[in-house]
Predicted model as a PDB file, atoms N, CA, C, CB and O in Angstrom, pLDDT in the B-factor column:
MODEL        1                                                                  
ATOM      1  N   MET A   1     121.249  87.647 126.633  1.00 84.00           N  
ATOM      2  CA  MET A   1     120.489  87.798 125.416  1.00 84.00           C  
ATOM      3  C   MET A   1     119.147  88.423 125.772  1.00 84.00           C  
ATOM      4  CB  MET A   1     120.308  86.437 124.691  1.00 84.00           C  
ATOM      5  O   MET A   1     118.515  88.046 126.758  1.00 84.00           O  
ATOM      6  N   GLU A   2     118.726  89.375 124.963  1.00 90.00           N  
ATOM      7  CA  GLU A   2     117.462  90.061 125.213  1.00 90.00           C  
ATOM      8  C   GLU A   2     116.503  89.799 124.059  1.00 90.00           C  
ATOM      9  CB  GLU A   2     117.686  91.581 125.403  1.00 90.00           C  
ATOM     10  O   GLU A   2     116.912  89.749 122.899  1.00 90.00           O  
ATOM     11  N   ARG A   3     115.258  89.637 124.377  1.00 90.00           N  
ATOM     12  CA  ARG A   3     114.238  89.355 123.369  1.00 90.00           C  
ATOM     13  C   ARG A   3     113.630  90.671 122.889  1.00 90.00           C  
ATOM     14  CB  ARG A   3     113.135  88.411 123.938  1.00 90.00           C  
ATOM     15  O   ARG A   3     113.345  91.567 123.685  1.00 90.00           O  
ATOM     16  N   ILE A   4     113.434  90.771 121.551  1.00 91.00           N  
ATOM     17  CA  ILE A   4     112.715  91.900 120.971  1.00 91.00           C  
ATOM     18  C   ILE A   4     111.579  91.350 120.121  1.00 91.00           C  
ATOM     19  CB  ILE A   4     113.667  92.810 120.123  1.00 91.00           C  
ATOM     20  O   ILE A   4     111.565  90.167 119.778  1.00 91.00           O  
ATOM     21  N   VAL A   5     110.647  92.198 119.789  1.00 92.00           N  
ATOM     22  CA  VAL A   5     109.509  91.787 118.970  1.00 92.00           C  
ATOM     23  C   VAL A   5     109.468  92.674 117.740  1.00 92.00           C  
ATOM     24  CB  VAL A   5     108.166  91.870 119.768  1.00 92.00           C  
ATOM     25  O   VAL A   5     109.545  93.898 117.845  1.00 92.00           O  
ATOM     26  N   ILE A   6     109.346  92.055 116.573  1.00 93.00           N  
ATOM     27  CA  ILE A   6     109.171  92.818 115.339  1.00 93.00           C  
ATOM     28  C   ILE A   6     107.894  92.333 114.660  1.00 93.00           C  
ATOM     29  CB  ILE A   6     110.412  92.664 114.387  1.00 93.00           C  
ATOM     30  O   ILE A   6     107.509  91.172 114.795  1.00 93.00           O  
ATOM     31  N   GLU A   7     107.250  93.226 113.936  1.00 95.00           N  
ATOM     32  CA  GLU A   7     106.040  92.859 113.224  1.00 95.00           C  
ATOM     33  C   GLU A   7     106.377  92.528 111.782  1.00 95.00           C  
ATOM     34  CB  GLU A   7     104.998  93.986 113.294  1.00 95.00           C  
ATOM     35  O   GLU A   7     107.109  93.257 111.113  1.00 95.00           O  
ATOM     36  N   VAL A   8     105.830  91.421 111.319  1.00 95.00           N  
ATOM     37  CA  VAL A   8     105.998  90.990 109.925  1.00 95.00           C  
ATOM     38  C   VAL A   8     104.633  90.586 109.387  1.00 95.00           C  
ATOM     39  CB  VAL A   8     107.023  89.802 109.807  1.00 95.00           C  
ATOM     40  O   VAL A   8     103.673  90.445 110.144  1.00 95.00           O  
ATOM     41  N   ASP A   9     104.556  90.402 108.077  1.00 96.00           N  
ATOM     42  CA  ASP A   9     103.273  89.975 107.517  1.00 96.00           C  
ATOM     43  C   ASP A   9     102.979  88.519 107.892  1.00 96.00           C  
ATOM     44  CB  ASP A   9     103.271  90.143 105.980  1.00 96.00           C  
ATOM     45  O   ASP A   9     103.858  87.799 108.365  1.00 96.00           O  
ATOM     46  N   ASP A  10     101.748  88.108 107.677  1.00 97.00           N  
ATOM     47  CA  ASP A  10     101.308  86.778 108.090  1.00 97.00           C  
ATOM     48  C   ASP A  10     102.108  85.658 107.441  1.00 97.00           C  
ATOM     49  CB  ASP A  10      99.852  86.602 107.767  1.00 97.00           C  
ATOM     50  O   ASP A  10     102.435  84.667 108.093  1.00 97.00           O  
ATOM     51  N   ALA A  11     102.422  85.810 106.166  1.00 97.00           N  
ATOM     52  CA  ALA A  11     103.162  84.764 105.456  1.00 97.00           C  
ATOM     53  C   ALA A  11     104.555  84.582 106.049  1.00 97.00           C  
ATOM     54  CB  ALA A  11     103.265  85.099 103.961  1.00 97.00           C  
ATOM     55  O   ALA A  11     105.020  83.453 106.205  1.00 97.00           O  
ATOM     56  N   THR A  12     105.217  85.674 106.375  1.00 96.00           N  
ATOM     57  CA  THR A  12     106.547  85.596 106.972  1.00 96.00           C  
ATOM     58  C   THR A  12     106.483  84.950 108.344  1.00 96.00           C  
ATOM     59  CB  THR A  12     107.174  86.987 107.073  1.00 96.00           C  
ATOM     60  O   THR A  12     107.333  84.127 108.683  1.00 96.00           O  
ATOM     61  N   ALA A  13     105.492  85.314 109.130  1.00 96.00           N  
ATOM     62  CA  ALA A  13     105.342  84.726 110.469  1.00 96.00           C  
ATOM     63  C   ALA A  13     105.111  83.222 110.369  1.00 96.00           C  
ATOM     64  CB  ALA A  13     104.173  85.395 111.231  1.00 96.00           C  
ATOM     65  O   ALA A  13     105.656  82.451 111.158  1.00 96.00           O  
ATOM     66  N   LYS A  14     104.310  82.814 109.407  1.00 97.00           N  
ATOM     67  CA  LYS A  14     104.028  81.386 109.233  1.00 97.00           C  
ATOM     68  C   LYS A  14     105.308  80.634 108.854  1.00 97.00           C  
ATOM     69  CB  LYS A  14     102.937  81.175 108.150  1.00 97.00           C  
ATOM     70  O   LYS A  14     105.577  79.555 109.382  1.00 97.00           O  
ATOM     71  N   LYS A  15     106.095  81.210 107.935  1.00 96.00           N  
ATOM     72  CA  LYS A  15     107.355  80.581 107.538  1.00 96.00           C  
ATOM     73  C   LYS A  15     108.312  80.500 108.730  1.00 96.00           C  
ATOM     74  CB  LYS A  15     108.010  81.364 106.376  1.00 96.00           C  
ATOM     75  O   LYS A  15     109.016  79.506 108.900  1.00 96.00           O  
ATOM     76  N   TRP A  16     108.331  81.543 109.544  1.00 96.00           N  
ATOM     77  CA  TRP A  16     109.218  81.570 110.712  1.00 96.00           C  
ATOM     78  C   TRP A  16     108.875  80.427 111.673  1.00 96.00           C  
ATOM     79  CB  TRP A  16     109.113  82.932 111.442  1.00 96.00           C  
ATOM     80  O   TRP A  16     109.761  79.736 112.174  1.00 96.00           O  
ATOM     81  N   ARG A  17     107.601  80.247 111.913  1.00 96.00           N  
ATOM     82  CA  ARG A  17     107.180  79.180 112.828  1.00 96.00           C  
ATOM     83  C   ARG A  17     107.579  77.799 112.313  1.00 96.00           C  
ATOM     84  CB  ARG A  17     105.669  79.235 113.038  1.00 96.00           C  
ATOM     85  O   ARG A  17     107.822  76.895 113.112  1.00 96.00           O  
ATOM     86  N   LYS A  18     107.651  77.621 111.007  1.00 97.00           N  
ATOM     87  CA  LYS A  18     107.997  76.330 110.409  1.00 97.00           C  
ATOM     88  C   LYS A  18     109.502  76.140 110.217  1.00 97.00           C  
ATOM     89  CB  LYS A  18     107.300  76.185 109.079  1.00 97.00           C  
ATOM     90  O   LYS A  18     109.945  75.061 109.821  1.00 97.00           O  
ATOM     91  N   THR A  19     110.287  77.178 110.493  1.00 96.00           N  
ATOM     92  CA  THR A  19     111.730  77.135 110.272  1.00 96.00           C  
ATOM     93  C   THR A  19     112.427  76.379 111.399  1.00 96.00           C  
ATOM     94  CB  THR A  19     112.299  78.555 110.155  1.00 96.00           C  
ATOM     95  O   THR A  19     112.025  76.457 112.559  1.00 96.00           O  
ATOM     96  N   SER A  20     113.478  75.648 111.036  1.00 97.00           N  
ATOM     97  CA  SER A  20     114.228  74.873 112.038  1.00 97.00           C  
ATOM     98  C   SER A  20     114.978  75.800 112.985  1.00 97.00           C  
ATOM     99  CB  SER A  20     115.218  73.907 111.350  1.00 97.00           C  
ATOM    100  O   SER A  20     115.288  76.936 112.625  1.00 97.00           O  
ATOM    101  N   PRO A  21     115.272  75.326 114.194  1.00 96.00           N  
ATOM    102  CA  PRO A  21     116.027  76.139 115.158  1.00 96.00           C  
ATOM    103  C   PRO A  21     117.396  76.569 114.621  1.00 96.00           C  
ATOM    104  CB  PRO A  21     116.211  75.361 116.456  1.00 96.00           C  
ATOM    105  O   PRO A  21     117.856  77.671 114.921  1.00 96.00           O  
ATOM    106  N   GLN A  22     118.043  75.720 113.841  1.00 97.00           N  
ATOM    107  CA  GLN A  22     119.361  76.059 113.295  1.00 97.00           C  
ATOM    108  C   GLN A  22     119.258  77.251 112.332  1.00 97.00           C  
ATOM    109  CB  GLN A  22     119.977  74.836 112.572  1.00 97.00           C  
ATOM    110  O   GLN A  22     120.071  78.174 112.382  1.00 97.00           O  
ATOM    111  N   ILE A  23     118.261  77.215 111.468  1.00 97.00           N  
ATOM    112  CA  ILE A  23     118.092  78.312 110.519  1.00 97.00           C  
ATOM    113  C   ILE A  23     117.656  79.576 111.254  1.00 97.00           C  
ATOM    114  CB  ILE A  23     117.063  77.938 109.427  1.00 97.00           C  
ATOM    115  O   ILE A  23     118.103  80.672 110.918  1.00 97.00           O  
ATOM    116  N   LYS A  24     116.794  79.434 112.245  1.00 96.00           N  
ATOM    117  CA  LYS A  24     116.395  80.599 113.050  1.00 96.00           C  
ATOM    118  C   LYS A  24     117.617  81.247 113.694  1.00 96.00           C  
ATOM    119  CB  LYS A  24     115.374  80.187 114.140  1.00 96.00           C  
ATOM    120  O   LYS A  24     117.747  82.471 113.706  1.00 96.00           O  
ATOM    121  N   ASN A  25     118.501  80.424 114.223  1.00 96.00           N  
ATOM    122  CA  ASN A  25     119.714  80.937 114.860  1.00 96.00           C  
ATOM    123  C   ASN A  25     120.550  81.721 113.851  1.00 96.00           C  
ATOM    124  CB  ASN A  25     120.543  79.782 115.463  1.00 96.00           C  
ATOM    125  O   ASN A  25     121.025  82.815 114.154  1.00 96.00           O  
ATOM    126  N   LYS A  26     120.731  81.165 112.654  1.00 97.00           N  
ATOM    127  CA  LYS A  26     121.502  81.861 111.612  1.00 97.00           C  
ATOM    128  C   LYS A  26     120.835  83.182 111.237  1.00 97.00           C  
ATOM    129  CB  LYS A  26     121.651  80.968 110.360  1.00 97.00           C  
ATOM    130  O   LYS A  26     121.504  84.205 111.090  1.00 97.00           O  
ATOM    131  N   LEU A  27     119.522  83.151 111.084  1.00 96.00           N  
ATOM    132  CA  LEU A  27     118.802  84.370 110.724  1.00 96.00           C  
ATOM    133  C   LEU A  27     118.887  85.421 111.827  1.00 96.00           C  
ATOM    134  CB  LEU A  27     117.344  84.049 110.424  1.00 96.00           C  
ATOM    135  O   LEU A  27     119.009  86.613 111.545  1.00 96.00           O  
ATOM    136  N   GLU A  28     118.823  84.983 113.069  1.00 94.00           N  
ATOM    137  CA  GLU A  28     118.959  85.920 114.185  1.00 94.00           C  
ATOM    138  C   GLU A  28     120.325  86.594 114.169  1.00 94.00           C  
ATOM    139  CB  GLU A  28     118.744  85.198 115.520  1.00 94.00           C  
ATOM    140  O   GLU A  28     120.423  87.798 114.405  1.00 94.00           O  
ATOM    141  N   LYS A  29     121.380  85.830 113.894  1.00 96.00           N  
ATOM    142  CA  LYS A  29     122.734  86.402 113.826  1.00 96.00           C  
ATOM    143  C   LYS A  29     122.840  87.395 112.674  1.00 96.00           C  
ATOM    144  CB  LYS A  29     123.791  85.284 113.661  1.00 96.00           C  
ATOM    145  O   LYS A  29     123.432  88.464 112.824  1.00 96.00           O  
ATOM    146  N   LEU A  30     122.264  87.042 111.521  1.00 96.00           N  
ATOM    147  CA  LEU A  30     122.277  87.957 110.377  1.00 96.00           C  
ATOM    148  C   LEU A  30     121.518  89.249 110.691  1.00 96.00           C  
ATOM    149  CB  LEU A  30     121.666  87.275 109.142  1.00 96.00           C  
ATOM    150  O   LEU A  30     121.941  90.342 110.315  1.00 96.00           O  
ATOM    151  N   PHE A  31     120.395  89.100 111.385  1.00 95.00           N  
ATOM    152  CA  PHE A  31     119.606  90.265 111.770  1.00 95.00           C  
ATOM    153  C   PHE A  31     120.410  91.165 112.709  1.00 95.00           C  
ATOM    154  CB  PHE A  31     118.287  89.828 112.440  1.00 95.00           C  
ATOM    155  O   PHE A  31     120.388  92.387 112.565  1.00 95.00           O  
ATOM    156  N   GLU A  32     121.113  90.573 113.659  1.00 95.00           N  
ATOM    157  CA  GLU A  32     121.959  91.348 114.576  1.00 95.00           C  
ATOM    158  C   GLU A  32     122.999  92.142 113.798  1.00 95.00           C  
ATOM    159  CB  GLU A  32     122.654  90.421 115.595  1.00 95.00           C  
ATOM    160  O   GLU A  32     123.229  93.318 114.079  1.00 95.00           O  
ATOM    161  N   LYS A  33     123.628  91.495 112.817  1.00 96.00           N  
ATOM    162  CA  LYS A  33     124.642  92.198 112.009  1.00 96.00           C  
ATOM    163  C   LYS A  33     124.032  93.340 111.215  1.00 96.00           C  
ATOM    164  CB  LYS A  33     125.336  91.224 111.054  1.00 96.00           C  
ATOM    165  O   LYS A  33     124.624  94.413 111.109  1.00 96.00           O  
ATOM    166  N   GLN A  34     122.839  93.111 110.651  1.00 96.00           N  
ATOM    167  CA  GLN A  34     122.178  94.159 109.889  1.00 96.00           C  
ATOM    168  C   GLN A  34     121.814  95.349 110.778  1.00 96.00           C  
ATOM    169  CB  GLN A  34     120.928  93.606 109.210  1.00 96.00           C  
ATOM    170  O   GLN A  34     121.949  96.500 110.362  1.00 96.00           O  
ATOM    171  N   ILE A  35     121.361  95.078 111.977  1.00 95.00           N  
ATOM    172  CA  ILE A  35     121.044  96.162 112.928  1.00 95.00           C  
ATOM    173  C   ILE A  35     122.309  96.976 113.217  1.00 95.00           C  
ATOM    174  CB  ILE A  35     120.448  95.582 114.261  1.00 95.00           C  
ATOM    175  O   ILE A  35     122.266  98.205 113.258  1.00 95.00           O  
ATOM    176  N   GLU A  36     123.425  96.289 113.415  1.00 95.00           N  
ATOM    177  CA  GLU A  36     124.694  96.973 113.693  1.00 95.00           C  
ATOM    178  C   GLU A  36     125.104  97.849 112.510  1.00 95.00           C  
ATOM    179  CB  GLU A  36     125.807  95.947 114.007  1.00 95.00           C  
ATOM    180  O   GLU A  36     125.547  98.982 112.698  1.00 95.00           O  
ATOM    181  N   ILE A  37     124.957  97.329 111.298  1.00 95.00           N  
ATOM    182  CA  ILE A  37     125.306  98.094 110.094  1.00 95.00           C  
ATOM    183  C   ILE A  37     124.436  99.339 109.985  1.00 95.00           C  
ATOM    184  CB  ILE A  37     125.149  97.223 108.827  1.00 95.00           C  
ATOM    185  O   ILE A  37     124.940 100.432 109.727  1.00 95.00           O  
ATOM    186  N   VAL A  38     123.149  99.178 110.179  1.00 95.00           N  
ATOM    187  CA  VAL A  38     122.221 100.311 110.088  1.00 95.00           C  
ATOM    188  C   VAL A  38     122.530 101.348 111.170  1.00 95.00           C  
ATOM    189  CB  VAL A  38     120.760  99.825 110.216  1.00 95.00           C  
ATOM    190  O   VAL A  38     122.515 102.550 110.905  1.00 95.00           O  
ATOM    191  N   ALA A  39     122.805 100.882 112.375  1.00 95.00           N  
ATOM    192  CA  ALA A  39     123.120 101.800 113.477  1.00 95.00           C  
ATOM    193  C   ALA A  39     124.397 102.586 113.178  1.00 95.00           C  
ATOM    194  CB  ALA A  39     123.274 101.022 114.805  1.00 95.00           C  
ATOM    195  O   ALA A  39     124.474 103.783 113.454  1.00 95.00           O  
ATOM    196  N   GLU A  40     125.396 101.908 112.615  1.00 94.00           N  
ATOM    197  CA  GLU A  40     126.659 102.579 112.291  1.00 94.00           C  
ATOM    198  C   GLU A  40     126.451 103.617 111.194  1.00 94.00           C  
ATOM    199  CB  GLU A  40     127.722 101.552 111.855  1.00 94.00           C  
ATOM    200  O   GLU A  40     126.996 104.718 111.267  1.00 94.00           O  
ATOM    201  N   ARG A  41     125.668 103.270 110.183  1.00 94.00           N  
ATOM    202  CA  ARG A  41     125.361 104.237 109.112  1.00 94.00           C  
ATOM    203  C   ARG A  41     124.621 105.444 109.677  1.00 94.00           C  
ATOM    204  CB  ARG A  41     124.515 103.570 107.997  1.00 94.00           C  
ATOM    205  O   ARG A  41     124.858 106.579 109.265  1.00 94.00           O  
ATOM    206  N   ASP A  42     123.724 105.186 110.622  1.00 94.00           N  
ATOM    207  CA  ASP A  42     122.977 106.278 111.235  1.00 94.00           C  
ATOM    208  C   ASP A  42     123.913 107.213 111.984  1.00 94.00           C  
ATOM    209  CB  ASP A  42     121.905 105.732 112.180  1.00 94.00           C  
ATOM    210  O   ASP A  42     123.760 108.433 111.924  1.00 94.00           O  
ATOM    211  N   LYS A  43     124.892 106.635 112.697  1.00 94.00           N  
ATOM    212  CA  LYS A  43     125.883 107.468 113.404  1.00 94.00           C  
ATOM    213  C   LYS A  43     126.655 108.325 112.414  1.00 94.00           C  
ATOM    214  CB  LYS A  43     126.861 106.588 114.221  1.00 94.00           C  
ATOM    215  O   LYS A  43     126.879 109.511 112.650  1.00 94.00           O  
ATOM    216  N   GLU A  44     127.065 107.710 111.288  1.00 92.00           N  
ATOM    217  CA  GLU A  44     127.818 108.448 110.273  1.00 92.00           C  
ATOM    218  C   GLU A  44     126.974 109.565 109.679  1.00 92.00           C  
ATOM    219  CB  GLU A  44     128.296 107.503 109.165  1.00 92.00           C  
ATOM    220  O   GLU A  44     127.467 110.670 109.454  1.00 92.00           O  
ATOM    221  N   THR A  45     125.708 109.277 109.426  1.00 94.00           N  
ATOM    222  CA  THR A  45     124.800 110.286 108.878  1.00 94.00           C  
ATOM    223  C   THR A  45     124.636 111.443 109.855  1.00 94.00           C  
ATOM    224  CB  THR A  45     123.429 109.665 108.554  1.00 94.00           C  
ATOM    225  O   THR A  45     124.677 112.606 109.455  1.00 94.00           O  
ATOM    226  N   GLN A  46     124.452 111.128 111.128  1.00 94.00           N  
ATOM    227  CA  GLN A  46     124.309 112.184 112.135  1.00 94.00           C  
ATOM    228  C   GLN A  46     125.576 113.017 112.229  1.00 94.00           C  
ATOM    229  CB  GLN A  46     123.974 111.580 113.506  1.00 94.00           C  
ATOM    230  O   GLN A  46     125.503 114.235 112.393  1.00 94.00           O  
ATOM    231  N   PHE A  47     126.743 112.376 112.127  1.00 94.00           N  
ATOM    232  CA  PHE A  47     128.007 113.099 112.185  1.00 94.00           C  
ATOM    233  C   PHE A  47     128.144 114.024 110.974  1.00 94.00           C  
ATOM    234  CB  PHE A  47     129.191 112.113 112.249  1.00 94.00           C  
ATOM    235  O   PHE A  47     128.559 115.175 111.110  1.00 94.00           O  
ATOM    236  N   GLU A  48     127.790 113.510 109.778  1.00 92.00           N  
ATOM    237  CA  GLU A  48     127.852 114.341 108.568  1.00 92.00           C  
ATOM    238  C   GLU A  48     126.913 115.538 108.684  1.00 92.00           C  
ATOM    239  CB  GLU A  48     127.494 113.508 107.320  1.00 92.00           C  
ATOM    240  O   GLU A  48     127.258 116.644 108.269  1.00 92.00           O  
ATOM    241  N   GLU A  49     125.728 115.316 109.248  1.00 94.00           N  
ATOM    242  CA  GLU A  49     124.781 116.422 109.438  1.00 94.00           C  
ATOM    243  C   GLU A  49     125.346 117.457 110.401  1.00 94.00           C  
ATOM    244  CB  GLU A  49     123.432 115.897 109.961  1.00 94.00           C  
ATOM    245  O   GLU A  49     125.182 118.658 110.189  1.00 94.00           O  
ATOM    246  N   LEU A  50     126.009 117.001 111.455  1.00 94.00           N  
ATOM    247  CA  LEU A  50     126.638 117.915 112.404  1.00 94.00           C  
ATOM    248  C   LEU A  50     127.743 118.722 111.725  1.00 94.00           C  
ATOM    249  CB  LEU A  50     127.205 117.138 113.604  1.00 94.00           C  
ATOM    250  O   LEU A  50     127.854 119.928 111.941  1.00 94.00           O  
ATOM    251  N   LEU A  51     128.555 118.061 110.908  1.00 93.00           N  
ATOM    252  CA  LEU A  51     129.614 118.773 110.175  1.00 93.00           C  
ATOM    253  C   LEU A  51     129.023 119.804 109.220  1.00 93.00           C  
ATOM    254  CB  LEU A  51     130.491 117.777 109.394  1.00 93.00           C  
ATOM    255  O   LEU A  51     129.522 120.925 109.128  1.00 93.00           O  
ATOM    256  N   ASP A  52     127.965 119.429 108.510  1.00 93.00           N  
ATOM    257  CA  ASP A  52     127.316 120.373 107.600  1.00 93.00           C  
ATOM    258  C   ASP A  52     126.788 121.586 108.353  1.00 93.00           C  
ATOM    259  CB  ASP A  52     126.175 119.689 106.843  1.00 93.00           C  
ATOM    260  O   ASP A  52     126.914 122.719 107.888  1.00 93.00           O  
ATOM    261  N   LYS A  53     126.199 121.343 109.513  1.00 95.00           N  
ATOM    262  CA  LYS A  53     125.687 122.447 110.325  1.00 95.00           C  
ATOM    263  C   LYS A  53     126.837 123.359 110.767  1.00 95.00           C  
ATOM    264  CB  LYS A  53     124.922 121.905 111.560  1.00 95.00           C  
ATOM    265  O   LYS A  53     126.713 124.583 110.738  1.00 95.00           O  
ATOM    266  N   ALA A  54     127.952 122.753 111.175  1.00 93.00           N  
ATOM    267  CA  ALA A  54     129.115 123.549 111.598  1.00 93.00           C  
ATOM    268  C   ALA A  54     129.668 124.353 110.424  1.00 93.00           C  
ATOM    269  CB  ALA A  54     130.220 122.635 112.185  1.00 93.00           C  
ATOM    270  O   ALA A  54     130.058 125.509 110.592  1.00 93.00           O  
ATOM    271  N   ARG A  55     129.705 123.749 109.240  1.00 90.00           N  
ATOM    272  CA  ARG A  55     130.187 124.468 108.052  1.00 90.00           C  
ATOM    273  C   ARG A  55     129.293 125.665 107.732  1.00 90.00           C  
ATOM    274  CB  ARG A  55     130.249 123.520 106.841  1.00 90.00           C  
ATOM    275  O   ARG A  55     129.776 126.763 107.457  1.00 90.00           O  
ATOM    276  N   ARG A  56     127.983 125.430 107.773  1.00 93.00           N  
ATOM    277  CA  ARG A  56     127.047 126.532 107.491  1.00 93.00           C  
ATOM    278  C   ARG A  56     127.190 127.662 108.511  1.00 93.00           C  
ATOM    279  CB  ARG A  56     125.597 126.015 107.486  1.00 93.00           C  
ATOM    280  O   ARG A  56     127.195 128.842 108.158  1.00 93.00           O  
ATOM    281  N   GLU A  57     127.305 127.278 109.775  1.00 93.00           N  
ATOM    282  CA  GLU A  57     127.453 128.283 110.835  1.00 93.00           C  
ATOM    283  C   GLU A  57     128.757 129.059 110.670  1.00 93.00           C  
ATOM    284  CB  GLU A  57     127.408 127.615 112.224  1.00 93.00           C  
ATOM    285  O   GLU A  57     128.783 130.278 110.840  1.00 93.00           O  
ATOM    286  N   ALA A  58     129.834 128.356 110.341  1.00 92.00           N  
ATOM    287  CA  ALA A  58     131.125 129.021 110.135  1.00 92.00           C  
ATOM    288  C   ALA A  58     131.046 129.977 108.949  1.00 92.00           C  
ATOM    289  CB  ALA A  58     132.245 127.981 109.909  1.00 92.00           C  
ATOM    290  O   ALA A  58     131.531 131.106 109.028  1.00 92.00           O  
ATOM    291  N   ALA A  59     130.440 129.534 107.856  1.00 90.00           N  
ATOM    292  CA  ALA A  59     130.310 130.391 106.676  1.00 90.00           C  
ATOM    293  C   ALA A  59     129.443 131.606 106.990  1.00 90.00           C  
ATOM    294  CB  ALA A  59     129.711 129.601 105.494  1.00 90.00           C  
ATOM    295  O   ALA A  59     129.747 132.718 106.558  1.00 90.00           O  
ATOM    296  N   LYS A  60     128.370 131.395 107.738  1.00 93.00           N  
ATOM    297  CA  LYS A  60     127.480 132.496 108.130  1.00 93.00           C  
ATOM    298  C   LYS A  60     128.236 133.533 108.955  1.00 93.00           C  
ATOM    299  CB  LYS A  60     126.273 131.960 108.929  1.00 93.00           C  
ATOM    300  O   LYS A  60     127.949 134.728 108.882  1.00 93.00           O  
ATOM    301  N   ASN A  61     129.210 133.061 109.744  1.00 92.00           N  
ATOM    302  CA  ASN A  61     130.001 133.954 110.589  1.00 92.00           C  
ATOM    303  C   ASN A  61     131.253 134.482 109.899  1.00 92.00           C  
ATOM    304  CB  ASN A  61     130.392 133.241 111.849  1.00 92.00           C  
ATOM    305  O   ASN A  61     132.096 135.118 110.531  1.00 92.00           O  
ATOM    306  N   GLY A  62     131.370 134.216 108.598  1.00 91.00           N  
ATOM    307  CA  GLY A  62     132.455 134.796 107.824  1.00 91.00           C  
ATOM    308  C   GLY A  62     133.724 133.962 107.749  1.00 91.00           C  
ATOM    309  O   GLY A  62     134.735 134.443 107.237  1.00 91.00           O  
ATOM    310  N   LEU A  63     133.706 132.759 108.230  1.00 90.00           N  
ATOM    311  CA  LEU A  63     134.900 131.920 108.170  1.00 90.00           C  
ATOM    312  C   LEU A  63     134.972 131.263 106.796  1.00 90.00           C  
ATOM    313  CB  LEU A  63     134.891 130.846 109.300  1.00 90.00           C  
ATOM    314  O   LEU A  63     134.159 130.404 106.455  1.00 90.00           O  
ATOM    315  N   THR A  64     135.967 131.688 106.014  1.00 88.00           N  
ATOM    316  CA  THR A  64     136.153 131.094 104.690  1.00 88.00           C  
ATOM    317  C   THR A  64     137.278 130.067 104.764  1.00 88.00           C  
ATOM    318  CB  THR A  64     136.469 132.187 103.620  1.00 88.00           C  
ATOM    319  O   THR A  64     137.988 129.977 105.766  1.00 88.00           O  
ATOM    320  N   GLU A  65     137.428 129.302 103.702  1.00 86.00           N  
ATOM    321  CA  GLU A  65     138.528 128.333 103.681  1.00 86.00           C  
ATOM    322  C   GLU A  65     139.881 129.034 103.745  1.00 86.00           C  
ATOM    323  CB  GLU A  65     138.449 127.461 102.420  1.00 86.00           C  
ATOM    324  O   GLU A  65     140.827 128.522 104.344  1.00 86.00           O  
ATOM    325  N   GLU A  66     139.962 130.212 103.122  1.00 88.00           N  
ATOM    326  CA  GLU A  66     141.222 130.962 103.144  1.00 88.00           C  
ATOM    327  C   GLU A  66     141.569 131.404 104.570  1.00 88.00           C  
ATOM    328  CB  GLU A  66     141.132 132.191 102.213  1.00 88.00           C  
ATOM    329  O   GLU A  66     142.711 131.262 105.006  1.00 88.00           O  
ATOM    330  N   ILE A  67     140.595 131.930 105.279  1.00 88.00           N  
ATOM    331  CA  ILE A  67     140.820 132.363 106.656  1.00 88.00           C  
ATOM    332  C   ILE A  67     141.181 131.166 107.524  1.00 88.00           C  
ATOM    333  CB  ILE A  67     139.574 133.080 107.216  1.00 88.00           C  
ATOM    334  O   ILE A  67     142.094 131.247 108.346  1.00 88.00           O  
ATOM    335  N   LEU A  68     140.477 130.067 107.348  1.00 85.00           N  
ATOM    336  CA  LEU A  68     140.779 128.859 108.112  1.00 85.00           C  
ATOM    337  C   LEU A  68     142.203 128.392 107.842  1.00 85.00           C  
ATOM    338  CB  LEU A  68     139.784 127.745 107.772  1.00 85.00           C  
ATOM    339  O   LEU A  68     142.919 128.014 108.769  1.00 85.00           O  
ATOM    340  N   GLU A  69     142.609 128.417 106.597  1.00 87.00           N  
ATOM    341  CA  GLU A  69     143.981 128.022 106.236  1.00 87.00           C  
ATOM    342  C   GLU A  69     144.999 128.936 106.909  1.00 87.00           C  
ATOM    343  CB  GLU A  69     144.173 128.055 104.703  1.00 87.00           C  
ATOM    344  O   GLU A  69     146.022 128.466 107.408  1.00 87.00           O  
ATOM    345  N   GLN A  70     144.727 130.236 106.925  1.00 89.00           N  
ATOM    346  CA  GLN A  70     145.622 131.180 107.586  1.00 89.00           C  
ATOM    347  C   GLN A  70     145.721 130.873 109.075  1.00 89.00           C  
ATOM    348  CB  GLN A  70     145.139 132.621 107.370  1.00 89.00           C  
ATOM    349  O   GLN A  70     146.813 130.864 109.643  1.00 89.00           O  
ATOM    350  N   LEU A  71     144.581 130.622 109.699  1.00 87.00           N  
ATOM    351  CA  LEU A  71     144.569 130.308 111.140  1.00 87.00           C  
ATOM    352  C   LEU A  71     145.337 129.025 111.442  1.00 87.00           C  
ATOM    353  CB  LEU A  71     143.124 130.175 111.647  1.00 87.00           C  
ATOM    354  O   LEU A  71     146.052 128.940 112.441  1.00 87.00           O  
ATOM    355  N   LEU A  72     145.188 128.056 110.594  1.00 88.00           N  
ATOM    356  CA  LEU A  72     145.878 126.782 110.808  1.00 88.00           C  
ATOM    357  C   LEU A  72     147.386 126.898 110.596  1.00 88.00           C  
ATOM    358  CB  LEU A  72     145.312 125.723 109.878  1.00 88.00           C  
ATOM    359  O   LEU A  72     148.161 126.147 111.187  1.00 88.00           O  
ATOM    360  N   ASN A  73     147.795 127.844 109.750  1.00 90.00           N  
ATOM    361  CA  ASN A  73     149.221 128.000 109.450  1.00 90.00           C  
ATOM    362  C   ASN A  73     149.936 128.966 110.382  1.00 90.00           C  
ATOM    363  CB  ASN A  73     149.390 128.466 108.038  1.00 90.00           C  
ATOM    364  O   ASN A  73     151.160 129.091 110.326  1.00 90.00           O  
ATOM    365  N   GLU A  74     149.179 129.654 111.245  1.00 84.00           N  
ATOM    366  CA  GLU A  74     149.815 130.586 112.189  1.00 84.00           C  
ATOM    367  C   GLU A  74     150.622 129.791 113.213  1.00 84.00           C  
ATOM    368  CB  GLU A  74     148.747 131.481 112.903  1.00 84.00           C  
ATOM    369  O   GLU A  74     150.246 128.697 113.634  1.00 84.00           O  
ATOM    370  N   LYS A  75     151.758 130.400 113.595  1.00 66.00           N  
ATOM    371  CA  LYS A  75     152.594 129.739 114.603  1.00 66.00           C  
ATOM    372  C   LYS A  75     152.577 130.480 115.889  1.00 66.00           C  
ATOM    373  CB  LYS A  75     154.008 129.600 114.126  1.00 66.00           C  
ATOM    374  O   LYS A  75     153.227 130.065 116.849  1.00 66.00           O  
TER     375      LYS A  75                                                      
ENDMDL                                                                          
END                                                                             
């Protein structure tokens, strides 16, 4: 397990200090899941951006859907 530090407002920090270890543990697990969800969405966003860039580059170079279909259907 690795420790990280996040900044929160004073009221949140005060509530955290008063929270029981059991609730802290649950919140830590929820935070881990949220980080994973955000990271996965970021990967998907980066992949979509890469696909968009490839589409633009292909279109700029004259590759249309019709030409692509012809290339895919060639034997």
